[in-house]
C-alpha positions in Angstrom: 0.0 0.0 0.0 1.4 3.4 -1.0 2.4 5.7 1.9 2.3 9.4 1.9 5.7 11.1 1.6 7.5 11.8 4.8 8.2 15.4 5.6 11.9 16.1 5.7 11.4 18.0 9.0 9.7 15.0 10.6 12.3 12.6 9.3 15.2 14.6 10.4 13.7 15.0 14.0 13.7 11.1 14.3 15.5 9.5 11.5 15.9 6.2 13.4 12.0 5.7 13.2 12.3 5.7 9.4 14.9 3.3 8.3 16.0 3.3 4.6 14.3 1.1 2.0 15.8 -0.4 -1.2 14.8 2.7 -3.1 14.7 6.2 -1.5 13.9 9.5 -3.1 14.7 12.8 -1.5 12.8 15.6 -3.4 11.7 19.2 -3.1 12.7 22.7 -3.7 14.7 23.2 -0.4 18.3 22.1 -1.1 19.2 22.4 2.6 16.7 19.9 3.7 17.5 17.6 0.8 21.3 17.7 1.8 20.4 17.0 5.5 18.1 14.2 4.6 20.7 12.5 2.4 23.3 12.7 5.1 21.0 11.0 7.6 20.1 8.3 5.1 23.8 7.7 4.3 24.6 7.4 8.0 21.8 4.9 8.5 23.0 2.7 5.7 26.8 2.8 6.1 28.8 1.5 9.0 31.3 4.1 10.4 34.4 2.3 9.6 33.4 1.2 6.2 30.9 3.8 5.1 33.0 5.3 2.2 33.8 1.7 0.9 30.2 0.9 0.7 29.2 4.2 -0.9 29.3 5.5 -4.5 28.1 8.9 -5.6 26.9 9.6 -9.2 26.2 12.9 -11.0 22.7 12.7 -12.3 23.5 14.6 -15.5 26.2 12.2 -16.5 25.4 8.9 -14.8 24.4 5.8 -16.8 21.8 3.4 -15.5 23.8 0.4 -16.1 26.7 1.8 -13.9 24.3 2.6 -11.1 22.6 -0.8 -11.5 26.0 -2.6 -11.3 27.0 -0.7 -8.2 23.8 -1.8 -6.5 24.3 -5.4 -7.6 27.7 -5.6 -6.1 28.1 -7.2 -2.6 29.6 -4.8 -0.1 33.1 -5.6 0.9 32.4 -6.1 4.6 28.9 -7.2 4.4 25.9 -4.9 4.9 24.4 -2.8 1.9 25.9 -1.0 -0.9 24.6 2.6 -1.2 24.4 4.3 -4.7 23.6 8.0 -4.5 22.5 9.9 -7.6 22.8 13.6 -6.9 20.8 16.0 -9.0 18.9 13.2 -10.5 16.1 15.0 -12.3 17.8 14.4 -15.7 18.7 10.9 -14.7 15.1 10.1 -13.8 13.9 11.6 -17.1 16.3 9.4 -19.1 15.8 6.2 -17.3 12.3 6.3 -16.0 11.1 3.0 -17.4 14.3 1.2 -16.1 13.8 2.8 -12.7 10.2 1.7 -12.6 11.3 -1.9 -13.3 14.0 -1.6 -10.7 11.8 -0.4 -8.0 9.5 -3.4 -8.6 12.5 -5.8 -8.2 15.4 -4.1 -6.4 18.8 -5.6 -5.9 19.1 -7.2 -2.4 22.6 -6.0 -1.9 22.1 -2.2 -2.5 20.1 0.8 -1.6 19.4 3.4 -4.3 19.2 7.1 -3.1 17.8 9.6 -5.6 18.1 13.4 -5.0 15.4 15.1 -7.2 14.3 18.8 -7.2 11.0 18.1 -8.9 9.1 14.9 -8.6 5.4 15.1 -9.7 3.2 12.8 -7.6 1.2 11.7 -10.7 4.1 9.8 -12.3 4.3 6.0 -12.1 7.7 6.1 -10.6 6.6 8.4 -7.7 3.7 6.0 -7.0 6.1 2.9 -7.3 8.6 4.4 -4.8 5.6 5.5 -2.5 4.4 1.8 -2.5 7.7 0.0 -2.1 10.3 2.6 -1.0 10.8 5.8 0.9 9.8 9.3 -0.2 11.1 12.3 1.8 9.5 15.6 0.9 11.9 18.6 1.2 9.4 21.4 0.5 10.4 24.5 2.5 8.3 25.1 5.7 6.6 28.5 6.0 5.0 30.5 8.8 4.7 29.1 12.2 6.1 25.8 11.0 9.3 27.4 10.0 9.7 29.1 13.3 9.1 25.8 15.2 11.5 24.0 12.9 14.2 26.7 13.7 13.6 26.3 17.5 13.8 22.5 17.2 16.8 22.7 14.9 18.8 24.9 17.3 18.3 22.3 20.1 18.8 19.3 18.1 21.8 20.3 15.9 23.5 23.2 17.7 22.6 22.2 21.3 21.3 25.7 21.8 18.1 27.1 23.3 16.3 29.5 21.0 13.3 31.6 22.3 10.2 31.8 20.0 10.7 35.5 19.7 14.3 35.2 18.7 13.4 32.6 16.1 10.7 34.9 14.7 13.3 37.7 14.5 15.8 35.4 12.7 13.2 34.5 10.0 12.2 38.1 9.6 15.9 39.2 9.2 17.2 36.5 7.1 14.2 35.3 5.2 13.1 31.6 4.6 16.5 30.4 3.4 17.1 27.5 5.7 20.9 27.2 4.9 21.5 30.8 5.9 19.4 30.3 9.0 21.5 27.4 10.0 24.7 29.4 9.5 23.4 32.3 11.8 22.2 29.6 14.4 25.7 28.2 14.4 27.2 31.7 15.1 24.7 32.5 17.8 25.3 29.1 19.5 29.0 29.9 19.8 28.2 33.3 21.3 25.9 31.9 23.9 27.1 30.2 27.1 26.1 26.7 27.8 22.6 26.5 29.2 21.7 30.0 28.3 19.0 31.0 25.8 19.6 32.8 22.5 17.7 36.0 23.2 16.1 38.5 20.8 18.6 41.0 22.0 21.5 38.8 20.9 19.8 38.3 17.4 19.4 42.0 17.0 23.1 42.6 17.9 24.7 39.7 16.1 22.7 39.1 12.9 23.2 41.3 9.9 19.5 41.4 9.3 18.1 42.6 6.0 21.6 44.0 4.8 22.9 40.4 4.6 19.9 39.3 2.8 20.1 42.2 0.4 23.7 41.7 -0.4 23.0 38.0 -1.0 20.1 38.9 -3.3 22.4 41.4 -5.2 24.9 38.7 -5.8 22.4 36.1 -6.9 20.7 38.6 -9.3 24.0 39.5 -10.8 25.2 35.8 -11.3 21.7 35.1 -12.8 22.4 38.0 -15.3 19.7 40.3 -13.8 21.5 43.6 -13.7 18.5 45.6 -13.0 17.5 43.7 -9.8 21.3 43.6 -8.8 21.5 47.4 -9.1 18.2 47.9 -7.2 19.7 46.0 -4.3 22.9 47.9 -4.4 20.8 51.1 -4.1 19.1 49.8 -1.0 22.4 49.0 0.6 24.1 52.3 -0.1 20.9 54.3 0.9 21.0 52.6 4.3 24.4 53.8 4.9 26.3 50.5 4.1 29.9 51.1 3.3 31.1 50.1 -0.3 34.1 48.3 1.2 31.8 46.3 3.4 29.6 45.4 0.4 32.5 44.2 -1.5 33.6 42.0 1.5 30.2 40.4 1.5 30.4 39.6 -2.2 34.0 38.4 -2.1 33.2 35.6 0.4 31.3 33.8 -2.2 33.1 34.8 -5.3 36.5 33.7 -4.1 35.1 30.2 -3.7 33.9 30.4 -7.3 37.3 31.6 -8.3 39.1 28.6 -6.5 36.7 26.1 -8.1 37.5 27.5 -11.6 41.2 27.2 -10.9 40.7 23.6 -9.8 39.0 22.7 -12.9 41.7 24.3 -15.1 44.5 22.7 -13.0 43.0 19.3 -13.4 42.7 19.7 -17.2 46.3 20.9 -17.4 47.2 17.7 -15.6 45.3 15.6 -18.1 42.5 14.8 -15.6 38.9 15.9 -15.2 37.2 17.1 -12.1 33.4 17.4 -11.7 32.5 21.1 -11.3 30.4 20.2 -8.1 33.5 18.4 -6.6 35.6 21.5 -7.3 33.1 23.7 -5.7 33.0 21.5 -2.6 36.8 21.5 -2.4 36.7 25.3 -2.8 34.6 25.6 0.4 31.1 25.8 -0.8 28.7 24.3 1.8 26.9 21.1 0.8 23.4 22.5 0.8 24.5 25.3 -1.7 26.3 23.1 -4.1 23.6 22.7 -6.7 22.8 26.4 -6.9 26.6 27.2 -7.0 27.1 24.8 -9.8 24.4 26.4 -11.8 25.7 29.9 -11.2 29.2 29.1 -12.1 28.1 27.3 -15.3 26.2 30.6 -16.2 29.3 32.6 -15.3 31.4 30.7 -17.8 35.0 29.7 -18.0 36.4 33.1 -18.9 34.7 35.1 -16.2 35.4 32.4 -13.6 39.1 32.7 -14.2 39.0 36.5 -13.9 37.2 36.7 -10.5 40.4 36.9 -8.5 41.7 39.8 -10.6 38.3 41.6 -10.6 38.1 41.4 -6.8 41.5 42.6 -6.2 41.0 45.5 -8.7 37.7 46.5 -6.9 39.3 46.2 -3.5 42.4 48.5 -4.4 40.2 50.9 -6.3 37.8 51.4 -3.3 40.9 51.9 -1.1 42.1 54.8 -3.1 43.9 53.5 -6.2 41.2 54.9 -8.5 39.4 58.3 -8.8 36.2 56.4 -9.8 33.3 56.9 -7.4 32.8 53.9 -5.1 29.3 53.3 -6.4 30.7 53.0 -10.0 33.4 50.5 -8.9 30.7 48.2 -7.5 28.4 48.7 -10.5 31.4 47.7 -12.8 31.9 44.6 -10.8 28.1 43.7 -11.1 28.1 44.3 -14.8 31.2 42.0 -15.2 29.5 39.2 -13.2 26.3 39.5 -15.2 27.7 39.9 -18.7 26.6 37.0 -20.9 29.3 34.5 -22.1 29.2 31.8 -24.7 31.7 29.4 -23.2 30.2 27.7 -20.2 32.3 25.8 -17.6 33.1 22.3 -18.7 31.3 19.5 -16.9 
């Protein structure tokens, strides 16, 4: 009998109550929840000492079904279950829908298949098959009171911190419904709070950047997506609020340096006659797991040429803001935004 999909929030609260099944699908728009659910499923399948030996991860854009099936049919070296994870599996599911439907009906006894899917319509045969025989975890973003409650529970469960209801509401209002960003702020607040003490609204007001952090984030995302108008609008808001241009550049640089490092890793691997997946390069450059999918898309849009120019552009902007150029600070930041948003023909290689 088909089961309703399990909410990722409910699953993460008590993962031991929902053990993995031969086929698991983690789906939904909230990438942070998808990543956390996948980590819990991996931990449930793999033994601590041999987890990496019994795990293989596939890129959904490039993976072949026969390779995934072969991995699932291989007996684990030290017993237990093999785990095959297909990340970003939307395209993989589209290409091999019929094969996957057959596999769900008769899975390999020696392996567990974990699919990470952003969009998974409930009216498809594959969705219904996994609902009947596997495990579905719905990673749709929570909203309203449910988001605030999740934040309070997540602070206690993950960061061993007590977060008041009012403080949680202030965090959501300041940061927005971005679970990854909220988790980062919680980690910072937990370190600033003595053991046994509560994270108060006063501490949130003092320590969290509020809408300025969110606006700088939106400005960078708009620029990377090629939306110059939206990026300039967010820049206007920051400057009108009194934010210093050097501070704005510092917020942008934190993310852009990771993109620059990933681009260099890709080029260095190619120069050595090797290939490295762009997502792996971003991970090695310091991009947090929950942000990898979005970062990969943005770096592909940026393209090879601009990716390799980022260090130079950031250094140039920094020196110009500190007096090397007579150009007004606003124009220096606008020039950087236009460079980030300019269309390119050559995308980063996969």
